[in-house]
Every structure is written in structure tokens, then in C-alpha cells.
A tleap script that builds the chain and sets N, CA, C and O, in Angstrom:
source leaprc.protein.ff14SB
mol = sequence {
  NMET LEU ARG MET THR PRO LEU ALA SER ALA
  ILE VAL ALA LEU LEU LEU GLY ILE GLU ALA
  TYR ALA ALA GLU GLU THR PHE ASP THR HIE
  PHE MET ILE GLY GLY MET LYS ASP GLN GLN
  VAL ALA ASN ILE ARG LEU ASP ASP ASN GLN
  PRO LEU PRO GLY GLN TYR ASP ILE ASP ILE
  TYR VAL ASN LYS GLN TRP ARG GLY LYS TYR
  GLU ILE ILE VAL LYS ASP ASN PRO GLN GLU
  THR CYS LEU SER ARG GLU VAL ILE LYS ARG
  LEU GLY ILE ASN SER ASP ASN PHE ALA SER
  GLY LYS GLN CYS LEU THR PHE GLU GLN LEU
  VAL GLN GLY GLY SER TYR THR TRP ASP ILE
  GLY VAL PHE ARG LEU ASP PHE SER VAL PRO
  GLN ALA TRP CVAL
}
set mol.1.N position { -48.593 20.595 23.940 }
set mol.1.CA position { -47.379 20.166 23.306 }
set mol.1.C position { -46.184 20.773 24.045 }
set mol.1.O position { -46.173 21.969 24.335 }
set mol.2.N position { -45.166 19.934 24.352 }
set mol.2.CA position { -43.990 20.402 25.071 }
set mol.2.C position { -43.019 21.074 24.110 }
set mol.2.O position { -42.805 20.624 22.985 }
set mol.3.N position { -42.442 22.166 24.594 }
set mol.3.CA position { -41.438 22.869 23.790 }
set mol.3.C position { -40.143 22.902 24.573 }
set mol.3.O position { -40.141 23.090 25.790 }
set mol.4.N position { -39.044 22.718 23.864 }
set mol.4.CA position { -37.733 22.771 24.515 }
set mol.4.C position { -37.134 24.153 24.323 }
set mol.4.O position { -37.220 24.751 23.250 }
set mol.5.N position { -36.538 24.630 25.374 }
set mol.5.CA position { -35.839 25.900 25.258 }
set mol.5.C position { -34.517 25.656 24.537 }
set mol.5.O position { -34.049 24.518 24.490 }
set mol.6.N position { -33.916 26.678 23.985 }
set mol.6.CA position { -32.624 26.498 23.311 }
set mol.6.C position { -31.555 25.915 24.238 }
set mol.6.O position { -30.717 25.126 23.800 }
set mol.7.N position { -31.580 26.294 25.503 }
set mol.7.CA position { -30.609 25.757 26.454 }
set mol.7.C position { -30.813 24.262 26.653 }
set mol.7.O position { -29.841 23.507 26.682 }
set mol.8.N position { -32.051 23.826 26.789 }
set mol.8.CA position { -32.341 22.400 26.961 }
set mol.8.C position { -31.934 21.620 25.712 }
set mol.8.O position { -31.405 20.514 25.821 }
set mol.9.N position { -32.174 22.179 24.538 }
set mol.9.CA position { -31.769 21.524 23.284 }
set mol.9.C position { -30.254 21.358 23.217 }
set mol.9.O position { -29.756 20.316 22.790 }
set mol.10.N position { -29.526 22.386 23.638 }
set mol.10.CA position { -28.065 22.319 23.617 }
set mol.10.C position { -27.548 21.255 24.578 }
set mol.10.O position { -26.606 20.532 24.252 }
set mol.11.N position { -28.153 21.152 25.755 }
set mol.11.CA position { -27.731 20.150 26.739 }
set mol.11.C position { -27.989 18.741 26.221 }
set mol.11.O position { -27.133 17.868 26.364 }
set mol.12.N position { -29.151 18.506 25.624 }
set mol.12.CA position { -29.474 17.184 25.075 }
set mol.12.C position { -28.493 16.825 23.958 }
set mol.12.O position { -27.997 15.700 23.907 }
set mol.13.N position { -28.213 17.770 23.070 }
set mol.13.CA position { -27.279 17.518 21.968 }
set mol.13.C position { -25.882 17.202 22.503 }
set mol.13.O position { -25.199 16.321 21.982 }
set mol.14.N position { -25.466 17.920 23.537 }
set mol.14.CA position { -24.156 17.686 24.131 }
set mol.14.C position { -24.075 16.300 24.753 }
set mol.14.O position { -23.081 15.597 24.572 }
set mol.15.N position { -25.099 15.904 25.473 }
set mol.15.CA position { -25.101 14.589 26.111 }
set mol.15.C position { -25.106 13.465 25.081 }
set mol.15.O position { -24.426 12.458 25.278 }
set mol.16.N position { -25.841 13.608 24.008 }
set mol.16.CA position { -25.848 12.588 22.957 }
set mol.16.C position { -24.483 12.496 22.274 }
set mol.16.O position { -24.033 11.407 21.916 }
set mol.17.N position { -23.839 13.628 22.100 }
set mol.17.CA position { -22.513 13.649 21.477 }
set mol.17.C position { -21.456 12.992 22.339 }
set mol.17.O position { -20.559 12.328 21.821 }
set mol.18.N position { -21.547 13.169 23.657 }
set mol.18.CA position { -20.582 12.547 24.566 }
set mol.18.C position { -20.702 11.037 24.513 }
set mol.18.O position { -19.689 10.338 24.526 }
set mol.19.N position { -21.911 10.524 24.455 }
set mol.19.CA position { -22.108 9.078 24.399 }
set mol.19.C position { -21.506 8.504 23.114 }
set mol.19.O position { -20.861 7.456 23.146 }
set mol.20.N position { -21.712 9.175 22.004 }
set mol.20.CA position { -21.160 8.702 20.731 }
set mol.20.C position { -19.637 8.801 20.742 }
set mol.20.O position { -18.957 7.935 20.192 }
set mol.21.N position { -19.101 9.842 21.358 }
set mol.21.CA position { -17.654 10.025 21.417 }
set mol.21.C position { -17.002 8.944 22.274 }
set mol.21.O position { -15.886 8.510 21.987 }
set mol.22.N position { -17.690 8.512 23.318 }
set mol.22.CA position { -17.124 7.538 24.242 }
set mol.22.C position { -17.206 6.110 23.719 }
set mol.22.O position { -16.559 5.220 24.271 }
set mol.23.N position { -17.982 5.868 22.671 }
set mol.23.CA position { -18.130 4.504 22.149 }
set mol.23.C position { -16.803 4.023 21.572 }
set mol.23.O position { -16.116 4.762 20.866 }
set mol.24.N position { -16.456 2.799 21.874 }
set mol.24.CA position { -15.198 2.226 21.398 }
set mol.24.C position { -15.397 1.630 20.010 }
set mol.24.O position { -16.387 0.946 19.754 }
set mol.25.N position { -14.442 1.898 19.115 }
set mol.25.CA position { -14.523 1.341 17.773 }
set mol.25.C position { -14.064 -0.105 17.790 }
set mol.25.O position { -13.085 -0.452 18.451 }
set mol.26.N position { -14.766 -0.926 17.070 }
set mol.26.CA position { -14.356 -2.317 16.925 }
set mol.26.C position { -14.431 -2.687 15.454 }
set mol.26.O position { -15.197 -2.100 14.690 }
set mol.27.N position { -13.641 -3.651 15.076 }
set mol.27.CA position { -13.622 -4.134 13.702 }
set mol.27.C position { -13.609 -5.649 13.753 }
set mol.27.O position { -12.702 -6.249 14.331 }
set mol.28.N position { -14.596 -6.257 13.161 }
set mol.28.CA position { -14.725 -7.707 13.193 }
set mol.28.C position { -13.856 -8.319 12.098 }
set mol.28.O position { -14.129 -8.136 10.912 }
set mol.29.N position { -12.810 -9.043 12.494 }
set mol.29.CA position { -11.899 -9.651 11.520 }
set mol.29.C position { -12.310 -11.067 11.152 }
set mol.29.O position { -11.602 -11.719 10.385 }
set mol.30.N position { -13.411 -11.561 11.663 }
set mol.30.CA position { -13.819 -12.938 11.381 }
set mol.30.C position { -14.184 -13.160 9.922 }
set mol.30.O position { -14.099 -14.289 9.439 }
set mol.31.N position { -14.588 -12.115 9.208 }
set mol.31.CA position { -14.942 -12.289 7.808 }
set mol.31.C position { -13.712 -12.344 6.903 }
set mol.31.O position { -13.820 -12.719 5.735 }
set mol.32.N position { -12.558 -11.976 7.428 }
set mol.32.CA position { -11.334 -11.965 6.627 }
set mol.32.C position { -10.803 -13.385 6.474 }
set mol.32.O position { -11.010 -14.239 7.335 }
set mol.33.N position { -10.115 -13.617 5.362 }
set mol.33.CA position { -9.533 -14.933 5.118 }
set mol.33.C position { -8.032 -14.793 4.965 }
set mol.33.O position { -7.514 -13.684 4.830 }
set mol.34.N position { -7.350 -15.892 4.986 }
set mol.34.CA position { -5.907 -15.872 4.788 }
set mol.34.C position { -5.169 -15.427 6.023 }
set mol.34.O position { -5.642 -15.603 7.147 }
set mol.35.N position { -3.991 -14.841 5.803 }
set mol.35.CA position { -3.120 -14.458 6.895 }
set mol.35.C position { -3.622 -13.308 7.737 }
set mol.35.O position { -3.110 -13.091 8.835 }
set mol.36.N position { -4.611 -12.559 7.262 }
set mol.36.CA position { -5.096 -11.401 8.003 }
set mol.36.C position { -6.179 -11.758 9.013 }
set mol.36.O position { -6.575 -10.904 9.806 }
set mol.37.N position { -6.665 -12.985 9.009 }
set mol.37.CA position { -7.826 -13.350 9.820 }
set mol.37.C position { -7.632 -13.080 11.309 }
set mol.37.O position { -8.540 -12.554 11.953 }
set mol.38.N position { -6.493 -13.419 11.865 }
set mol.38.CA position { -6.285 -13.276 13.303 }
set mol.38.C position { -5.457 -12.047 13.671 }
set mol.38.O position { -4.980 -11.947 14.801 }
set mol.39.N position { -5.281 -11.124 12.750 }
set mol.39.CA position { -4.496 -9.919 13.006 }
set mol.39.C position { -5.281 -8.956 13.892 }
set mol.39.O position { -6.502 -8.849 13.778 }
set mol.40.N position { -4.588 -8.273 14.752 }
set mol.40.CA position { -5.187 -7.185 15.509 }
set mol.40.C position { -5.181 -5.959 14.597 }
set mol.40.O position { -4.121 -5.539 14.132 }
set mol.41.N position { -6.335 -5.394 14.345 }
set mol.41.CA position { -6.432 -4.274 13.416 }
set mol.41.C position { -5.620 -3.087 13.910 }
set mol.41.O position { -5.081 -2.333 13.101 }
set mol.42.N position { -5.523 -2.908 15.211 }
set mol.42.CA position { -4.754 -1.793 15.753 }
set mol.42.C position { -3.275 -1.913 15.402 }
set mol.42.O position { -2.566 -0.907 15.390 }
set mol.43.N position { -2.798 -3.124 15.116 }
set mol.43.CA position { -1.389 -3.322 14.788 }
set mol.43.C position { -1.086 -3.079 13.318 }
set mol.43.O position { 0.081 -3.064 12.927 }
set mol.44.N position { -2.109 -2.890 12.499 }
set mol.44.CA position { -1.895 -2.707 11.067 }
set mol.44.C position { -1.543 -1.258 10.796 }
set mol.44.O position { -2.244 -0.340 11.222 }
set mol.45.N position { -0.452 -1.069 10.085 }
set mol.45.CA position { 0.021 0.260 9.740 }
set mol.45.C position { -0.394 0.547 8.305 }
set mol.45.O position { -0.033 -0.194 7.390 }
set mol.46.N position { -1.150 1.618 8.106 }
set mol.46.CA position { -1.563 1.996 6.762 }
set mol.46.C position { -0.691 3.147 6.297 }
set mol.46.O position { -0.700 4.226 6.889 }
set mol.47.N position { 0.054 2.911 5.243 }
set mol.47.CA position { 0.998 3.890 4.736 }
set mol.47.C position { 1.111 3.686 3.233 }
set mol.47.O position { 1.414 2.583 2.779 }
set mol.48.N position { 0.869 4.742 2.454 }
set mol.48.CA position { 0.947 4.612 0.999 }
set mol.48.C position { 2.341 4.239 0.520 }
set mol.48.O position { 2.493 3.695 -0.573 }
set mol.49.N position { 3.367 4.526 1.329 }
set mol.49.CA position { 4.733 4.234 0.903 }
set mol.49.C position { 5.193 2.840 1.290 }
set mol.49.O position { 6.202 2.368 0.767 }
set mol.50.N position { 4.505 2.182 2.170 }
set mol.50.CA position { 4.857 0.835 2.599 }
set mol.50.C position { 3.594 -0.015 2.609 }
set mol.50.O position { 2.899 -0.065 3.624 }
set mol.51.N position { 3.284 -0.679 1.514 }
set mol.51.CA position { 2.052 -1.469 1.477 }
set mol.51.C position { 2.108 -2.659 2.423 }
set mol.51.O position { 3.187 -3.132 2.782 }
set mol.52.N position { 0.952 -3.130 2.814 }
set mol.52.CA position { 0.863 -4.322 3.650 }
set mol.52.C position { 1.270 -5.540 2.837 }
set mol.52.O position { 1.123 -5.541 1.615 }
set mol.53.N position { 1.776 -6.573 3.489 }
set mol.53.CA position { 2.118 -7.801 2.761 }
set mol.53.C position { 0.888 -8.354 2.053 }
set mol.53.O position { -0.228 -8.295 2.569 }
set mol.54.N position { 1.116 -8.885 0.873 }
set mol.54.CA position { 0.011 -9.465 0.117 }
set mol.54.C position { 0.252 -9.400 -1.369 }
set mol.54.O position { 1.332 -9.025 -1.826 }
set mol.55.N position { -0.751 -9.766 -2.108 }
set mol.55.CA position { -0.672 -9.818 -3.571 }
set mol.55.C position { -1.476 -8.657 -4.144 }
set mol.55.O position { -2.632 -8.453 -3.773 }
set mol.56.N position { -0.861 -7.897 -5.051 }
set mol.56.CA position { -1.496 -6.720 -5.628 }
set mol.56.C position { -1.362 -6.741 -7.148 }
set mol.56.O position { -0.354 -7.208 -7.679 }
set mol.57.N position { -2.374 -6.237 -7.845 }
set mol.57.CA position { -2.274 -5.939 -9.271 }
set mol.57.C position { -1.967 -4.454 -9.358 }
set mol.57.O position { -2.811 -3.613 -9.049 }
set mol.58.N position { -0.750 -4.143 -9.783 }
set mol.58.CA position { -0.224 -2.785 -9.708 }
set mol.58.C position { 0.060 -2.247 -11.108 }
set mol.58.O position { 0.579 -2.963 -11.964 }
set mol.59.N position { -0.287 -0.972 -11.334 }
set mol.59.CA position { 0.144 -0.271 -12.543 }
set mol.59.C position { 1.570 0.191 -12.302 }
set mol.59.O position { 1.846 0.892 -11.329 }
set mol.60.N position { 2.478 -0.202 -13.188 }
set mol.60.CA position { 3.885 0.160 -13.023 }
set mol.60.C position { 4.264 1.203 -14.066 }
set mol.60.O position { 3.981 1.062 -15.256 }
set mol.61.N position { 4.915 2.252 -13.576 }
set mol.61.CA position { 5.415 3.325 -14.430 }
set mol.61.C position { 6.936 3.344 -14.316 }
set mol.61.O position { 7.487 3.222 -13.222 }
set mol.62.N position { 7.606 3.499 -15.452 }
set mol.62.CA position { 9.061 3.658 -15.469 }
set mol.62.C position { 9.332 5.025 -16.076 }
set mol.62.O position { 8.964 5.287 -17.221 }
set mol.63.N position { 9.972 5.889 -15.315 }
set mol.63.CA position { 10.250 7.265 -15.735 }
set mol.63.C position { 8.985 7.945 -16.264 }
set mol.63.O position { 8.993 8.572 -17.323 }
set mol.64.N position { 7.907 7.807 -15.505 }
set mol.64.CA position { 6.605 8.436 -15.746 }
set mol.64.C position { 5.871 7.900 -16.974 }
set mol.64.O position { 4.901 8.507 -17.427 }
set mol.65.N position { 6.321 6.777 -17.512 }
set mol.65.CA position { 5.630 6.142 -18.636 }
set mol.65.C position { 5.024 4.831 -18.161 }
set mol.65.O position { 5.702 3.997 -17.560 }
set mol.66.N position { 3.720 4.660 -18.442 }
set mol.66.CA position { 3.021 3.454 -18.019 }
set mol.66.C position { 3.561 2.262 -18.788 }
set mol.66.O position { 3.646 2.296 -20.015 }
set mol.67.N position { 3.926 1.206 -18.068 }
set mol.67.CA position { 4.485 0.006 -18.700 }
set mol.67.C position { 3.583 -1.204 -18.547 }
set mol.67.O position { 3.915 -2.281 -19.042 }
set mol.68.N position { 2.450 -1.056 -17.874 }
set mol.68.CA position { 1.513 -2.163 -17.769 }
set mol.68.C position { 1.080 -2.431 -16.344 }
set mol.68.O position { 1.545 -1.803 -15.393 }
set mol.69.N position { 0.167 -3.391 -16.230 }
set mol.69.CA position { -0.348 -3.824 -14.927 }
set mol.69.C position { 0.265 -5.184 -14.633 }
set mol.69.O position { 0.182 -6.101 -15.451 }
set mol.70.N position { 0.880 -5.311 -13.466 }
set mol.70.CA position { 1.579 -6.538 -13.094 }
set mol.70.C position { 1.143 -6.986 -11.709 }
set mol.70.O position { 0.763 -6.178 -10.862 }
set mol.71.N position { 1.208 -8.287 -11.504 }
set mol.71.CA position { 0.920 -8.855 -10.189 }
set mol.71.C position { 2.213 -8.836 -9.376 }
set mol.71.O position { 3.236 -9.373 -9.801 }
set mol.72.N position { 2.151 -8.221 -8.219 }
set mol.72.CA position { 3.319 -8.127 -7.340 }
set mol.72.C position { 2.948 -8.714 -5.991 }
set mol.72.O position { 1.877 -8.437 -5.451 }
set mol.73.N position { 3.841 -9.524 -5.457 }
set mol.73.CA position { 3.648 -10.077 -4.119 }
set mol.73.C position { 4.569 -9.318 -3.173 }
set mol.73.O position { 5.792 -9.430 -3.254 }
set mol.74.N position { 3.962 -8.541 -2.273 }
set mol.74.CA position { 4.720 -7.763 -1.298 }
set mol.74.C position { 5.014 -8.667 -0.115 }
set mol.74.O position { 4.106 -9.263 0.466 }
set mol.75.N position { 6.276 -8.764 0.232 }
set mol.75.CA position { 6.695 -9.625 1.340 }
set mol.75.C position { 6.494 -8.912 2.675 }
set mol.75.O position { 6.166 -7.727 2.716 }
set mol.76.N position { 6.696 -9.654 3.767 }
set mol.76.CA position { 6.544 -9.074 5.105 }
set mol.76.C position { 7.425 -7.845 5.277 }
set mol.76.O position { 7.009 -6.857 5.881 }
set mol.77.N position { 8.641 -7.906 4.747 }
set mol.77.CA position { 9.524 -6.747 4.723 }
set mol.77.C position { 9.457 -6.179 3.306 }
set mol.77.O position { 10.021 -6.772 2.387 }
set mol.78.N position { 8.775 -5.035 3.105 }
set mol.78.CA position { 8.597 -4.513 1.746 }
set mol.78.C position { 9.909 -4.289 0.996 }
set mol.78.O position { 9.921 -4.314 -0.235 }
set mol.79.N position { 11.019 -4.070 1.716 }
set mol.79.CA position { 12.306 -3.871 1.047 }
set mol.79.C position { 12.809 -5.149 0.380 }
set mol.79.O position { 13.709 -5.090 -0.458 }
set mol.80.N position { 12.246 -6.296 0.737 }
set mol.80.CA position { 12.647 -7.564 0.129 }
set mol.80.C position { 11.772 -7.936 -1.065 }
set mol.80.O position { 12.018 -8.950 -1.719 }
set mol.81.N position { 10.757 -7.130 -1.354 }
set mol.81.CA position { 9.887 -7.395 -2.500 }
set mol.81.C position { 10.712 -7.275 -3.770 }
set mol.81.O position { 11.526 -6.362 -3.909 }
set mol.82.N position { 10.499 -8.201 -4.694 }
set mol.82.CA position { 11.334 -8.209 -5.890 }
set mol.82.C position { 10.512 -8.513 -7.139 }
set mol.82.O position { 9.359 -8.937 -7.061 }
set mol.83.N position { 11.136 -8.285 -8.287 }
set mol.83.CA position { 10.529 -8.583 -9.584 }
set mol.83.C position { 11.406 -9.583 -10.322 }
set mol.83.O position { 12.631 -9.561 -10.201 }
set mol.84.N position { 10.770 -10.453 -11.084 }
set mol.84.CA position { 11.519 -11.449 -11.856 }
set mol.84.C position { 12.205 -10.773 -13.042 }
set mol.84.O position { 11.818 -9.682 -13.460 }
set mol.85.N position { 13.219 -11.434 -13.569 }
set mol.85.CA position { 13.932 -10.903 -14.736 }
set mol.85.C position { 12.999 -10.746 -15.931 }
set mol.85.O position { 13.155 -9.825 -16.732 }
set mol.86.N position { 12.037 -11.641 -16.044 }
set mol.86.CA position { 11.075 -11.565 -17.153 }
set mol.86.C position { 10.265 -10.269 -17.078 }
set mol.86.O position { 10.087 -9.587 -18.087 }
set mol.87.N position { 9.777 -9.933 -15.889 }
set mol.87.CA position { 9.010 -8.699 -15.714 }
set mol.87.C position { 9.906 -7.491 -15.948 }
set mol.87.O position { 9.486 -6.522 -16.581 }
set mol.88.N position { 11.131 -7.538 -15.446 }
set mol.88.CA position { 12.065 -6.425 -15.624 }
set mol.88.C position { 12.311 -6.181 -17.109 }
set mol.88.O position { 12.370 -5.034 -17.554 }
set mol.89.N position { 12.453 -7.251 -17.865 }
set mol.89.CA position { 12.666 -7.121 -19.311 }
set mol.89.C position { 11.446 -6.479 -19.972 }
set mol.89.O position { 11.592 -5.608 -20.830 }
set mol.90.N position { 10.231 -6.908 -19.572 }
set mol.90.CA position { 9.008 -6.326 -20.139 }
set mol.90.C position { 8.853 -4.852 -19.764 }
set mol.90.O position { 8.229 -4.087 -20.499 }
set mol.91.N position { 9.418 -4.453 -18.622 }
set mol.91.CA position { 9.370 -3.048 -18.222 }
set mol.91.C position { 10.343 -2.195 -19.032 }
set mol.91.O position { 10.264 -0.966 -19.008 }
set mol.92.N position { 11.254 -2.844 -19.745 }
set mol.92.CA position { 12.216 -2.111 -20.557 }
set mol.92.C position { 13.442 -1.662 -19.797 }
set mol.92.O position { 14.124 -0.727 -20.217 }
set mol.93.N position { 13.735 -2.315 -18.681 }
set mol.93.CA position { 14.912 -1.968 -17.881 }
set mol.93.C position { 16.009 -2.976 -18.181 }
set mol.93.O position { 15.777 -4.184 -18.143 }
set mol.94.N position { 17.200 -2.481 -18.478 }
set mol.94.CA position { 18.341 -3.334 -18.800 }
set mol.94.C position { 18.847 -4.005 -17.525 }
set mol.94.O position { 19.233 -3.333 -16.569 }
set mol.95.N position { 18.841 -5.326 -17.523 }
set mol.95.CA position { 19.274 -6.065 -16.330 }
set mol.95.C position { 20.561 -6.842 -16.585 }
set mol.95.O position { 20.887 -7.754 -15.826 }
set mol.96.N position { 21.293 -6.498 -17.637 }
set mol.96.CA position { 22.523 -7.223 -17.974 }
set mol.96.C position { 23.606 -7.071 -16.912 }
set mol.96.O position { 24.435 -7.967 -16.751 }
set mol.97.N position { 23.618 -5.964 -16.189 }
set mol.97.CA position { 24.664 -5.712 -15.191 }
set mol.97.C position { 24.485 -6.494 -13.900 }
set mol.97.O position { 25.399 -6.534 -13.076 }
set mol.98.N position { 23.343 -7.110 -13.709 }
set mol.98.CA position { 23.084 -7.821 -12.467 }
set mol.98.C position { 23.682 -9.212 -12.502 }
set mol.98.O position { 23.893 -9.783 -13.572 }
set mol.99.N position { 23.953 -9.751 -11.331 }
set mol.99.CA position { 24.479 -11.112 -11.233 }
set mol.99.C position { 23.519 -12.070 -11.931 }
set mol.99.O position { 22.311 -12.034 -11.699 }
set mol.100.N position { 24.063 -12.913 -12.775 }
set mol.100.CA position { 23.213 -13.787 -13.590 }
set mol.100.C position { 22.485 -14.834 -12.750 }
set mol.100.O position { 21.471 -15.370 -13.197 }
set mol.101.N position { 22.967 -15.136 -11.558 }
set mol.101.CA position { 22.330 -16.146 -10.725 }
set mol.101.C position { 21.039 -15.675 -10.076 }
set mol.101.O position { 20.224 -16.496 -9.653 }
set mol.102.N position { 20.842 -14.371 -9.992 }
set mol.102.CA position { 19.650 -13.839 -9.330 }
set mol.102.C position { 18.475 -13.826 -10.300 }
set mol.102.O position { 18.538 -13.200 -11.359 }
set mol.103.N position { 17.411 -14.517 -9.933 }
set mol.103.CA position { 16.216 -14.540 -10.775 }
set mol.103.C position { 15.206 -13.475 -10.362 }
set mol.103.O position { 14.269 -13.173 -11.100 }
set mol.104.N position { 15.408 -12.916 -9.183 }
set mol.104.CA position { 14.474 -11.925 -8.652 }
set mol.104.C position { 15.295 -10.761 -8.095 }
set mol.104.O position { 16.185 -10.975 -7.273 }
set mol.105.N position { 15.007 -9.541 -8.529 }
set mol.105.CA position { 15.767 -8.375 -8.094 }
set mol.105.C position { 14.886 -7.463 -7.243 }
set mol.105.O position { 13.742 -7.179 -7.596 }
set mol.106.N position { 15.440 -7.008 -6.114 }
set mol.106.CA position { 14.694 -6.082 -5.262 }
set mol.106.C position { 14.562 -4.742 -5.975 }
set mol.106.O position { 15.278 -4.466 -6.938 }
set mol.107.N position { 13.647 -3.921 -5.497 }
set mol.107.CA position { 13.428 -2.623 -6.128 }
set mol.107.C position { 14.672 -1.743 -6.041 }
set mol.107.O position { 14.976 -1.000 -6.974 }
set mol.108.N position { 15.395 -1.827 -4.913 }
set mol.108.CA position { 16.630 -1.044 -4.766 }
set mol.108.C position { 17.652 -1.443 -5.833 }
set mol.108.O position { 18.306 -0.582 -6.422 }
set mol.109.N position { 17.786 -2.737 -6.079 }
set mol.109.CA position { 18.702 -3.201 -7.115 }
set mol.109.C position { 18.208 -2.776 -8.491 }
set mol.109.O position { 19.006 -2.410 -9.355 }
set mol.110.N position { 16.923 -2.823 -8.692 }
set mol.110.CA position { 16.325 -2.549 -9.989 }
set mol.110.C position { 16.518 -1.108 -10.437 }
set mol.110.O position { 16.793 -0.866 -11.612 }
set mol.111.N position { 16.381 -0.153 -9.539 }
set mol.111.CA position { 16.447 1.256 -9.937 }
set mol.111.C position { 17.871 1.738 -10.171 }
set mol.111.O position { 18.058 2.811 -10.744 }
set mol.112.N position { 18.863 1.000 -9.757 }
set mol.112.CA position { 20.272 1.263 -10.060 }
set mol.112.C position { 20.663 2.728 -9.829 }
set mol.112.O position { 21.176 3.391 -10.731 }
set mol.113.N position { 20.421 3.214 -8.633 }
set mol.113.CA position { 20.771 4.593 -8.302 }
set mol.113.C position { 19.604 5.555 -8.431 }
set mol.113.O position { 19.734 6.725 -8.069 }
set mol.114.N position { 18.481 5.102 -8.931 }
set mol.114.CA position { 17.281 5.937 -9.040 }
set mol.114.C position { 16.434 5.792 -7.791 }
set mol.114.O position { 16.963 5.668 -6.687 }
set mol.115.N position { 15.134 5.807 -7.962 }
set mol.115.CA position { 14.240 5.688 -6.814 }
set mol.115.C position { 12.938 5.018 -7.238 }
set mol.115.O position { 12.662 4.843 -8.425 }
set mol.116.N position { 12.151 4.651 -6.241 }
set mol.116.CA position { 10.820 4.114 -6.504 }
set mol.116.C position { 9.865 4.623 -5.441 }
set mol.116.O position { 10.258 4.858 -4.298 }
set mol.117.N position { 8.611 4.790 -5.824 }
set mol.117.CA position { 7.590 5.239 -4.884 }
set mol.117.C position { 6.306 4.455 -5.109 }
set mol.117.O position { 5.905 4.182 -6.241 }
set mol.118.N position { 5.677 4.101 -3.996 }
set mol.118.CA position { 4.383 3.424 -4.015 }
set mol.118.C position { 3.291 4.463 -3.873 }
set mol.118.O position { 3.467 5.458 -3.170 }
set mol.119.N position { 2.175 4.245 -4.528 }
set mol.119.CA position { 0.931 4.938 -4.211 }
set mol.119.C position { -0.122 3.846 -4.149 }
set mol.119.O position { -0.890 3.648 -5.091 }
set mol.120.N position { -0.145 3.143 -3.030 }
set mol.120.CA position { -0.968 1.947 -2.911 }
set mol.120.C position { -2.456 2.290 -2.936 }
set mol.120.O position { -3.283 1.420 -3.210 }
set mol.121.N position { -2.806 3.535 -2.656 }
set mol.121.CA position { -4.203 3.952 -2.718 }
set mol.121.C position { -4.796 3.835 -4.111 }
set mol.121.O position { -5.995 3.603 -4.263 }
set mol.122.N position { -3.956 3.996 -5.130 }
set mol.122.CA position { -4.412 3.852 -6.521 }
set mol.122.C position { -3.706 2.687 -7.206 }
set mol.122.O position { -3.757 2.556 -8.429 }
set mol.123.N position { -3.046 1.838 -6.412 }
set mol.123.CA position { -2.341 0.655 -6.916 }
set mol.123.C position { -1.355 1.041 -8.019 }
set mol.123.O position { -1.447 0.568 -9.151 }
set mol.124.N position { -0.414 1.908 -7.661 }
set mol.124.CA position { 0.572 2.417 -8.609 }
set mol.124.C position { 1.962 2.324 -7.994 }
set mol.124.O position { 2.158 2.580 -6.806 }
set mol.125.N position { 2.922 1.950 -8.838 }
set mol.125.CA position { 4.325 1.877 -8.439 }
set mol.125.C position { 5.131 2.610 -9.498 }
set mol.125.O position { 5.081 2.262 -10.678 }
set mol.126.N position { 5.876 3.628 -9.074 }
set mol.126.CA position { 6.687 4.429 -9.993 }
set mol.126.C position { 8.160 4.130 -9.773 }
set mol.126.O position { 8.662 4.203 -8.651 }
set mol.127.N position { 8.845 3.793 -10.860 }
set mol.127.CA position { 10.291 3.629 -10.833 }
set mol.127.C position { 10.915 4.801 -11.568 }
set mol.127.O position { 10.499 5.143 -12.674 }
set mol.128.N position { 11.908 5.410 -10.951 }
set mol.128.CA position { 12.710 6.431 -11.613 }
set mol.128.C position { 14.087 5.812 -11.816 }
set mol.128.O position { 14.858 5.651 -10.870 }
set mol.129.N position { 14.381 5.468 -13.070 }
set mol.129.CA position { 15.593 4.720 -13.399 }
set mol.129.C position { 16.488 5.607 -14.258 }
set mol.129.O position { 15.988 6.270 -15.167 }
set mol.130.N position { 17.806 5.643 -13.999 }
set mol.130.CA position { 18.695 6.417 -14.859 }
set mol.130.C position { 18.517 6.019 -16.331 }
set mol.130.O position { 18.351 4.841 -16.649 }
set mol.131.N position { 18.552 7.003 -17.206 }
set mol.131.CA position { 18.282 6.782 -18.628 }
set mol.131.C position { 19.213 5.743 -19.242 }
set mol.131.O position { 18.826 5.057 -20.188 }
set mol.132.N position { 20.414 5.616 -18.730 }
set mol.132.CA position { 21.370 4.643 -19.283 }
set mol.132.C position { 20.891 3.205 -19.119 }
set mol.132.O position { 21.355 2.318 -19.835 }
set mol.133.N position { 19.966 2.961 -18.186 }
set mol.133.CA position { 19.506 1.593 -17.928 }
set mol.133.C position { 18.143 1.290 -18.545 }
set mol.133.O position { 17.581 0.219 -18.316 }
set mol.134.N position { 17.612 2.226 -19.322 }
set mol.134.CA position { 16.296 2.004 -19.940 }
set mol.134.C position { 16.465 1.748 -21.424 }
set mol.134.O position { 15.480 1.537 -22.131 }
savepdb mol mol.pdb
quit
């Protein structure tokens, strides 16, 4: 029976590790449907603060209070993503000060001097709205 010395074992382990390290990662996008099918995966930016364009069912919190789960469509430019007046009303945010012609308000307009944060990893959107507007 052949026995390997510790030095020979270390060399074999090192060589196997180099081969695995040199392997190129690939991701097959052919199984994807919709607008993501022909995307280069290397071009996709994953960031909890800027979700990818698409449709999400998100838990929305206003001033740390859960207000429900809503369907949100994130646009190509996340800063242009907006909520309808109906959803804003259900969230308990006063929208009387906004121009009456606008049916959809961006998050910046909605928080009225407050802030908003995404945690797309847990499908959560937090709005911090001044108390006068709630």
C-alpha cells in the first residue's frame, strides 16, 4: 500500500486548490424570463439600498410601524419609483399638500423632508415621515 508523506499531501492539496481558484464563474441566464433574460450578470449591481428594476411585494413601515404589504414596481431609475395616492392614503400619510394633478408621488415627495430606506434582502421599505404629515 502506498503512503503519502505530509509534504506530498500538501503539494497535491495546493495543486487542486489552484485549479479550483482558476476556474471561471459562469451563470446561465437562459432560464430567466422577462427583461432579465439577455442581461449580462456582471453588469447587475446588487445593493440593498437600490433594488433592481422589477415588481416586488414589500412590507412598508411608516415611522417604524408596519402598515402592510404592498406591490411596488421599481423603475429603471429607482428615484422615479412612486406610489399611488390610494396607497399613500392607506399608509396614513397626508397627501393634501401635493399637486392634485399628480396621481403617483415619488418617495422623495412622499417623505416631505424625511427619509426612506430599502432593505431589499427582507423586502422591506421604511419611510421616516415628519409627524405633522402622518
